[in-house]
Steps between C-alpha positions, in 0.01 A plus 500: 500500500539800736228681308262209556574489874453875526167477321377215721615683813319816393180308431525322837551829688203651313273211588605499866439878515155461351414217743608706805315805366182300454525335842589800715385813319137604449427789270180701546295297252592167665425633848148604401414205275626224731166488685318400182444120477709311250741207455834494687794642310863395459789749494575682174244303293195568716217290349642480147601134528153402627335616177461293185672720244299342217161563665533813708121564505423156645767540771356839598147362507604199711652742752178707503302189589733438794563852631196706394403802292795716610830310514862601511773362276866588494631455147877523529559849635154626399212522748171399340137466607244289315138623496210264418124553486260747349442703818872541572587593143204735475600678820864538396468583130156652453388661824688593821864453403508529121766774492733307737487194269528696177873477426654215297788291628768462234663157488855465372382299195267786401764770532558532125180713495703780662198609706372670186259232377129444545503241780789605724509878490361679806349830606396773260710355221305177508174698493602669172600172334186326620265783394620479138389139481185546708372776271503250209308219672196686629167320472389746231803430281471126550135512400601692188731219392825644633667157495326366188471159660199391291698529177791290624277238665307443177823489298647241739192277475484528122870419463479204734191346344503639145233322293466190719193438712716315757866568578729356765710791621836404647639684802200721570683704771762597242226622264361704790846653547520587131163671524587695816837603356344630179249704695755638747757590231230674299396696809851592609687534169230526234639206303393155384815293541587214264461144634874431531570809712177446691616156621838643608326769706274237657796280594679791670189614689435144618863459603490816716174402671608145571834600652359801688257275688781294655673590824825672408728477801713800402194727511532473876861394555726637224793266583285214364499648149709207356230258624235678290725514196563127532125434494472732195199670653666835524670453164165438331349817647795719402553374143129492414440843653793649306365347178160661552662834585708493182195397299310805629803729456484429127127575488558827685775604256261457208249728673770763552592484132136549398454790738821672380391448138171680573684788660756534222234489230279744693213250470178622645370247751123482464281415799381141505259290707715191454689391814877525483721210616603520865866540406417832333321620813810424710728663245288816501516524881877450482531788253307716745766420760270311741682163490850363438577361154563151643149495645344478154641155420528369857135573573385344174698184578307473826166554329570246226626240747196531726245542222610200298573243766218552750231540235602204284536263793161606630347411161688170491375398845136591446481318165643187666246527782207545262610213278513272806152620601281510184188596694666838568548551130131431433399766755741750345361439152142538621585832663674625184207409279252677731698820435575431132269759349535514119809277519703777663704305754822531298479875559467466876681754718595511865202730568274198433638286783212563739271320255704181551481418874606135455811595299582765762466240778739271309747788466489569875537131588791470256679786678438333837558133421810531283641790698729567210747730678533313828754746645508852357820706483556604864437833665689672781363685800586868524404531869436285803148355493278268706322228299268244658654574840864471388741789461693497169809717470570765242715358220355148511451304178129413464388186312133463400404134516229497233493121466394465863268799479316348204508129584496463876196335662540760776364763263296308242355205690523125453466519120793741455691251284204446264445703184149642557401812301168494685671624817497846336132580491520866397588624153796723590869441450754579775297319766580523869785267594666500156845660464602357161612843383663587832357774718530868581709765323746239367233263372518409131362793293454260206222304670223635278722445196533130588132463587395660172712252306385206716131588460501559124703181449244293691203637304658480153658157552192325635262680267686353200652176632450209731829371642541139614771269622634283212632248756349283769721643779380826660721801431749577776421854616744506794740786425875505513670752727596838360448862593169424330400132513571338164234293321635169368466418126189308394306433178129576435253436223326815371158430344328776302150586609228574245 
């Protein structure tokens, strides 16, 4: 009994101390940021209790609509500033202040990456890790079939439809995840995984992205860790992440065995034009002493997570949209057939995308309308900076509100909530106002990788099939919250074209 009283007394003293500290002591960051508009705070918790933990992006966007493009939040004991709008993001991440906004903020729930992984490492070390990946996803290599997406797309369609002229495919978003996972695992590990293991990997990737999109209180106030464990959000991230790490550890060990075998047998390694799996590139750089051993697997976990989930959900959403709007599908097919010289569309590459302006406009509008990653992983300022007339302190957590940036009528006009590919009248990707791959030095280096897969999928799918809704009710294309918005399951009828 005395132990319980002592524990309760200790907790009470701790809470009282935190309340007094929050009420009467202002650190440097709070003193500077307090002039930025934002909702009123309460001691210790700040604005945490005012946010819907199950829809963090919506809560942030609602606050933007009330307080403006630069707004202050206090998340527990962490000072944060939310930035919304193309001009503000462009100024901070691409132009005037890009170096100040370059560093990543590491949440408590992401700490198992040890600052050695792809997403959360900083400085020169991050540059080395990033450059390994970037060198394998250049436009030239993508055009030369670096990710072999055509092969896997055709295999998926053949397996789904086999010899039937019409096939109702169940859970189309899951099939998109299978496709994306096969392509990403081939790119990173050089393998074609069996169906059983493929589904396990998919379930773990999905679990991480769903949980990581929720507000985890202990990321900002560690004493609330039990609350996150109770909701299982943090448990899902940790267990799924560890599974993926162990899965890749085994793949790495097999590569080490093969390399040692070559050395022991004095095998002569002949030059080859064939691309090596990404895991071998990371292993080679490790042997040269440029990166830590843990960075091999930890970085590949990041790449697989991001590559599978964002790409597959993008494909799921756009198929749902096109099924609900058959006139779009007719325009796509007409454009494909205009370019289908000698029946060559199945061999299309990313270099051909400028010949398909309507498909490119659909890609751009998909990035805008679905705003798949509504809030990217946060950055942190490395110096004091003035943005839009407000001074932001060094050490402030920076949240990019991409949902508001992409969907607000303030930036896109009265039709912002309509899906209108025609709003993009030029043929280029990465249009002004779009930040779907982030921005600046910490923007997603896999953007071209995703676009290459997205583009070839669109051409090959609609060249060979017409997809329709087998039911009378329109498909629900409103996503569920995750680090990347999750496309809900739906069925579709695939009809072979002549």
